[in-house]
C-alpha positions in Angstrom: 68.4 20.8 122.3 68.9 17.0 121.9 66.6 14.5 123.5 69.6 13.2 125.6 70.4 16.6 126.9 66.8 17.2 127.7 66.6 14.1 129.8 69.6 15.2 131.8 68.1 18.6 132.4 67.1 19.5 136.0 64.0 21.1 134.5 62.8 17.7 133.4 63.2 16.3 136.9 61.3 19.2 138.4 58.5 18.9 135.7 58.2 15.2 136.3 57.6 15.8 140.1 54.9 18.4 139.3 53.2 15.9 136.9 53.2 13.1 139.4 51.7 15.4 142.1 49.0 16.5 139.7 48.1 13.0 138.5 48.0 11.8 142.1 45.2 14.2 142.7 43.4 13.3 139.5 43.7 16.8 138.0 44.2 17.7 134.4 46.8 20.3 133.2 43.9 22.7 132.7 42.6 22.2 136.2 46.1 22.7 137.7 46.6 25.8 135.6 43.3 27.3 137.0 44.5 26.7 140.5 47.9 28.2 139.8 46.5 31.2 138.0 48.4 30.5 134.8 47.7 28.9 131.4 47.6 25.3 130.4 50.4 25.6 127.8 52.7 26.9 130.5 52.0 23.9 132.7 52.6 21.6 129.8 56.0 23.2 129.1 57.0 22.9 132.8 56.0 19.3 133.1 57.8 18.3 129.9 61.0 20.1 131.0 60.9 22.4 128.0 60.9 25.4 130.4 62.1 25.7 134.0 59.2 27.0 136.1 59.4 30.5 137.6 59.8 31.0 141.4 56.2 32.1 141.6 55.0 28.9 139.9 56.9 26.8 142.4 55.6 28.8 145.3 52.0 28.4 144.1 52.6 24.7 143.7 53.6 24.5 147.3 50.3 26.2 148.3 48.1 24.1 146.0 49.8 20.7 146.9 50.2 21.6 150.6 54.0 21.2 150.5 55.5 24.3 152.2 58.8 25.2 150.5 59.3 21.7 148.9 58.8 22.7 145.3 60.4 26.2 145.8 63.6 24.6 147.0 63.5 21.9 144.3 63.1 24.6 141.7 66.0 26.6 143.1 68.3 23.6 143.0 67.3 23.1 139.4 68.1 26.7 138.6 71.5 26.5 140.3 72.4 23.2 138.6 75.3 23.6 136.1 76.7 26.6 137.8 80.3 26.3 139.2 80.3 25.2 142.8 82.2 28.4 143.9 79.5 30.6 142.3 76.5 29.1 144.1 77.2 30.9 147.5 77.2 34.2 145.6 73.8 33.3 143.9 72.3 32.6 147.3 73.6 35.9 148.7 72.3 37.7 145.6 68.8 36.3 146.1 68.7 37.2 149.8 70.3 40.6 149.5 68.7 43.9 150.5 71.1 45.9 148.3 73.7 45.1 145.7 76.5 47.5 144.7 78.5 46.4 141.7 81.5 47.9 139.8 82.2 46.7 136.3 85.3 48.0 134.5 85.1 45.5 131.5 81.6 44.2 130.9 78.1 45.1 131.8 77.0 43.3 135.0 75.6 39.9 134.4 72.0 40.7 135.6 71.8 43.7 133.2 73.1 41.8 130.1 70.9 41.1 127.2 70.9 37.5 125.9 72.9 38.5 122.8 75.5 40.4 124.8 75.8 37.5 127.3 76.3 35.0 124.4 79.0 37.2 122.9 80.8 37.3 126.2 80.6 33.5 126.7 81.6 32.8 123.1 84.7 34.9 123.5 85.6 33.2 126.8 84.7 29.6 125.7 85.2 29.3 121.9 85.1 25.5 122.1 81.6 25.3 123.6 78.8 24.1 121.4 75.8 26.4 120.6 73.6 24.3 123.0 76.0 24.7 125.9 76.3 28.4 125.3 72.5 28.7 125.3 72.3 27.0 128.7 74.9 29.4 130.1 73.0 32.4 128.7 69.7 31.2 130.1 71.2 30.8 133.6 72.6 34.3 133.5 69.3 35.9 132.3 67.4 33.9 134.9 69.1 35.9 137.7 66.8 38.8 136.9 64.0 36.8 138.5 64.9 38.2 141.9 63.4 41.6 140.9 60.1 39.8 140.5 60.1 38.6 144.1 58.2 40.0 147.1 61.3 41.8 148.4 63.5 42.7 145.4 66.9 44.3 146.2 68.1 47.7 145.2 70.8 47.5 142.5 73.5 50.2 142.1 75.8 49.6 139.2 78.9 51.7 138.3 80.3 51.0 134.8 83.6 52.3 133.5 83.1 54.3 130.3 85.2 51.8 128.4 82.3 49.3 128.8 80.2 51.6 126.6 82.7 51.8 123.8 84.2 48.4 123.8 82.3 46.4 121.2 81.0 43.1 122.4 79.7 41.0 119.6 78.3 43.1 116.7 77.1 46.7 116.5 73.6 45.4 116.7 74.4 43.6 120.0 75.9 46.7 121.4 72.9 48.8 120.4 70.6 46.3 122.0 72.7 46.3 125.2 72.9 50.1 125.5 69.1 50.4 124.9 68.6 47.9 127.7 70.7 49.9 130.0 68.6 53.0 129.3 65.5 50.9 129.8 66.5 49.5 133.2 67.3 52.9 134.6 63.5 53.6 134.5 63.1 51.2 137.5 63.3 52.9 140.9 65.3 49.8 142.1 68.1 50.2 139.6 70.7 53.0 139.5 73.4 53.2 136.8 76.5 55.5 137.0 79.3 55.8 134.5 82.9 56.4 135.6 84.0 58.6 132.7 87.5 58.5 131.2 88.1 61.9 132.8 87.1 60.6 136.2 90.7 59.7 136.9 92.2 56.4 138.0 89.7 54.1 139.7 90.5 52.9 143.2 90.1 49.4 142.0 90.9 48.0 138.6 89.0 44.7 138.9 85.2 44.1 139.2 83.7 43.6 142.6 80.3 43.5 144.3 79.3 44.5 147.8 76.0 42.9 149.0 74.0 44.0 152.0 72.1 41.3 153.7 68.6 41.8 155.2 70.2 42.2 158.7 72.4 45.0 157.4 75.7 43.1 157.4 77.8 43.3 154.2 79.7 40.8 152.1 82.3 41.2 149.4 82.3 39.2 146.2 85.2 39.4 143.7 86.4 37.3 140.9 89.9 36.2 139.7 90.7 34.8 136.3 89.4 31.3 137.1 86.9 31.7 139.9 85.2 34.0 142.4 85.1 34.1 146.2 83.0 35.5 148.9 84.7 37.4 151.7 82.8 38.6 154.8 85.8 39.7 156.8 85.4 43.1 158.3 88.7 44.4 156.8 88.0 43.3 153.3 84.4 44.6 153.3 85.4 47.9 154.8 88.1 48.3 152.1 85.7 47.4 149.3 83.0 49.8 150.7 85.5 52.6 150.9 86.6 52.0 147.3 83.0 51.9 146.1 82.1 55.2 147.8 85.1 56.8 146.0 83.9 55.3 142.7 80.4 56.7 143.3 81.8 60.1 144.1 84.1 60.2 141.0 81.4 58.8 138.6 79.0 61.0 136.6 75.6 61.6 138.2 72.9 59.2 137.1 71.4 61.8 134.8 74.7 62.6 133.1 75.5 58.9 133.0 72.2 58.4 131.1 73.2 61.2 128.7 76.5 59.5 128.0 74.9 56.1 127.4 72.5 57.7 124.9 75.5 59.3 123.2 77.2 56.0 122.9 74.0 54.5 121.5 73.8 57.2 118.9 77.4 56.6 117.9 76.7 52.9 117.5 73.5 53.6 115.6 75.4 55.7 113.0 78.4 53.4 112.9 80.7 56.3 113.7 84.0 55.9 115.5 83.2 56.3 119.2 84.0 59.7 120.6 83.3 60.1 124.4 81.6 63.1 125.7 83.6 65.4 128.0 83.2 64.9 131.7 81.8 68.4 131.9 78.7 68.3 129.9 78.8 72.0 129.4 82.2 72.0 127.8 82.3 73.4 124.3 83.6 71.1 121.7 85.5 72.3 118.6 83.5 72.1 115.4 85.1 70.5 112.3 86.0 73.9 110.9 87.7 74.9 114.1 90.0 71.9 114.2 93.6 73.0 114.1 96.1 71.1 111.9 98.4 69.0 113.8 102.1 70.0 113.9 104.6 67.6 112.5 106.6 66.0 115.3 110.2 65.0 115.1 113.3 66.5 113.4 112.7 68.8 110.5 114.3 67.6 107.2 114.7 69.2 103.9 113.2 67.4 100.9 115.8 65.7 98.8 116.2 67.0 95.3 118.3 65.4 92.7 120.6 67.8 91.0 120.2 68.0 87.2 123.0 66.5 85.2 124.9 68.7 82.7 123.0 69.0 79.5 119.6 68.3 81.1 
């Protein structure tokens, strides 16, 4: 990252404020680190703007400096900086949600993407962007995982269409890493992943959407168009989305069978084989290579043309 870009970074502004507060009290970086229960190199990176502080770091600074909520809000504004204006309301809802239900028919949900997968998605959508700009976008997306480290993390229920597992995003290595990450996150009691198999039928909705449940139990719908997303809290829209999600959940494979399918996709990627999806019924017997039947020729039958021999031949 260039020096000019670094000076414009919100992380620099946040770090500068932390440094001024520390120096006003006559503390060294090591002394502040002891009070914050972290290490001095981390404090140094935050103050220089090389790294945006974590939410926990900002909350501890508020306690140490006696500024309730000041640095936490400042840090949040720094984290949201650079995101589209229309996306910030969703980020706020995401951070305050009690439960998140997401349906993704094309890509893995943003919060569950690996950095390499996210970069491949952004690179395909924004081929003109520089490597530095793509890196910023990826960091913002990966930073959304921080909500699971908070005191009240939400439950996350994700339904992926099977096409997501077989559509190669980036290289084979990128897909292997992404599928491995999906397997890893299912170990969390907060995260559930289901796969809507090809044999699951036509989905009730063909576009991605998210239903978020607030702490008070009310629900909000978030959906994206080609250019932007929108939040809709109207009772009719939310009820329609919730009904569609429950049908998706019923038609999708169970979490256990979904994990089996993800592992199968990972195995296919690992061996560089052409993807072959498992049957919806995991107990269905598949034909072995020797049992494959030759395909019948389709179309009108024609006799092979033979040239008649000339006299004397």
